[in-house]
C-alpha positions as CSV (number, residue, x, y, z in Angstrom):
1,M,54.3,-93.8,-43.2
2,N,54.5,-90.2,-42.3
3,I,54.6,-89.5,-38.6
4,G,54.9,-85.7,-38.7
5,S,57.2,-82.9,-39.5
6,L,59.1,-79.8,-38.3
7,G,58.8,-77.5,-41.3
8,S,60.5,-79.3,-44.2
9,L,62.1,-81.9,-41.9
10,A,59.9,-85.0,-42.1
11,F,59.5,-87.7,-39.4
12,Y,58.7,-91.0,-41.2
13,I,59.0,-94.8,-41.4
14,T,59.2,-96.8,-44.6
15,D,60.2,-100.3,-45.3
16,K,63.7,-99.0,-46.1
17,E,64.1,-95.8,-44.0
18,V,63.5,-94.6,-40.4
19,Q,63.7,-91.0,-39.4
20,I,61.7,-90.4,-36.3
21,F,61.9,-88.4,-33.0
22,T,62.0,-89.8,-29.5
23,D,61.6,-88.5,-26.0
24,M,59.7,-85.4,-27.0
25,K,59.0,-83.0,-24.1
26,W,56.8,-79.9,-24.3
27,E,57.3,-77.4,-21.4
28,S,55.2,-74.3,-20.4
29,E,56.1,-71.9,-17.7
30,A,54.3,-69.1,-15.8
31,N,56.2,-66.1,-14.5
32,Y,55.5,-64.7,-11.0
33,E,56.7,-61.7,-9.1
34,T,56.7,-61.6,-5.3
35,H,55.7,-58.3,-3.6
36,S,57.0,-57.8,-0.1
37,L,54.7,-56.9,2.7
38,H,55.8,-55.4,6.1
39,L,56.1,-58.3,8.6
40,K,53.9,-60.6,6.5
41,K,54.4,-63.2,3.8
42,G,54.9,-61.7,0.4
43,R,52.1,-61.6,-2.2
44,V,52.6,-63.5,-5.5
45,E,51.4,-62.0,-8.7
46,L,51.1,-63.7,-12.1
47,T,53.0,-61.5,-14.5
48,G,52.8,-63.5,-17.7
49,F,54.1,-66.6,-19.5
50,S,57.4,-67.6,-20.9
51,P,57.5,-69.0,-24.5
52,D,56.8,-72.7,-24.6
53,Q,59.8,-75.0,-25.3
54,V,59.9,-78.4,-27.0
55,S,62.8,-80.8,-27.0
56,F,63.3,-84.2,-28.7
57,E,66.0,-86.5,-30.0
58,M,66.5,-88.0,-33.4
59,E,68.6,-91.0,-34.3
60,L,70.1,-90.2,-37.7
61,S,71.7,-93.2,-39.2
62,A,72.8,-94.6,-42.5
63,F,72.1,-98.0,-40.9
64,L,68.4,-96.9,-40.9
65,G,68.5,-95.8,-44.5
66,V,68.8,-92.1,-44.1
67,N,71.5,-89.6,-44.9
68,P,72.5,-88.2,-41.4
69,N,74.3,-85.2,-43.0
70,A,71.2,-84.2,-44.9
71,A,68.9,-84.1,-41.9
72,L,71.6,-82.5,-39.7
73,N,72.1,-79.8,-42.4
74,Q,68.4,-79.1,-42.5
75,L,68.3,-78.5,-38.7
76,D,71.5,-76.3,-38.9
77,V,70.0,-74.2,-41.7
78,M,66.7,-73.8,-39.7
79,M,68.6,-72.6,-36.7
80,A,71.0,-70.3,-38.5
81,N,68.3,-68.6,-40.5
82,G,65.8,-68.3,-37.6
83,Q,63.3,-70.1,-39.7
84,V,59.8,-70.3,-38.2
85,N,58.2,-73.7,-38.6
86,K,55.1,-75.6,-37.7
87,L,55.5,-78.8,-35.7
88,V,53.1,-81.4,-36.8
89,I,52.6,-84.8,-35.2
90,G,50.2,-87.1,-37.1
91,T,47.5,-84.6,-38.3
92,K,47.8,-82.3,-35.2
93,V,49.7,-79.0,-35.2
94,I,51.5,-78.8,-31.9
95,G,51.5,-75.3,-30.4
96,T,51.8,-72.4,-32.8
97,N,55.1,-71.6,-34.5
98,W,58.6,-72.7,-33.5
99,V,62.2,-71.9,-34.1
100,V,65.2,-74.2,-33.6
101,N,67.3,-72.7,-30.8
102,K,69.5,-75.7,-30.0
103,V,71.1,-78.6,-31.9
104,S,73.4,-80.9,-30.0
105,R,75.2,-83.8,-31.8
106,A,76.4,-87.1,-30.3
107,F,78.4,-88.9,-33.0
108,K,78.1,-92.7,-32.8
109,H,79.8,-94.0,-36.0
110,V,82.2,-92.3,-38.3
111,Y,84.1,-93.9,-41.2
112,K,87.9,-93.6,-41.2
113,D,87.7,-90.9,-43.9
114,G,85.5,-88.8,-41.6
115,D,82.2,-89.6,-43.2
116,L,79.4,-89.5,-40.6
117,V,77.4,-92.7,-40.4
118,S,75.2,-92.3,-37.4
119,L,74.5,-89.8,-34.6
120,T,72.0,-88.8,-32.1
121,V,70.7,-85.2,-32.4
122,S,69.1,-83.4,-29.5
123,V,66.9,-80.6,-30.8
124,G,65.5,-77.6,-28.9
125,L,62.6,-75.5,-30.1
126,I,61.2,-72.2,-28.7
127,E,57.8,-70.9,-29.4
128,C,57.3,-67.8,-31.6
129,V,54.0,-66.0,-31.1
């Protein structure tokens, strides 16, 4: 069952494989400037908006039937190339366009020869308009 995607990186569950995201957070932020007034409280002015940011985690594990190196490589290439992607959850497009600006890896299981078996990846996205 397809859950969604970030560009070519799919989130899915089958009877043999699980590659999903968890703990997704979508943040929006307004920017304000404060103008000083003599002997009074300052005035606040809305000056614009910061690009939205999304973060989530993925459990990439051979125990769940996926190749953790393949998915990790996809994320690394997206970030290194500044690849602009659509984020889709179900049938809904989330936001506009996104680039991967952070990939953090927490290794869980590694074979003695150094082959990566499972890890948790924290992914950060920033909106491109």
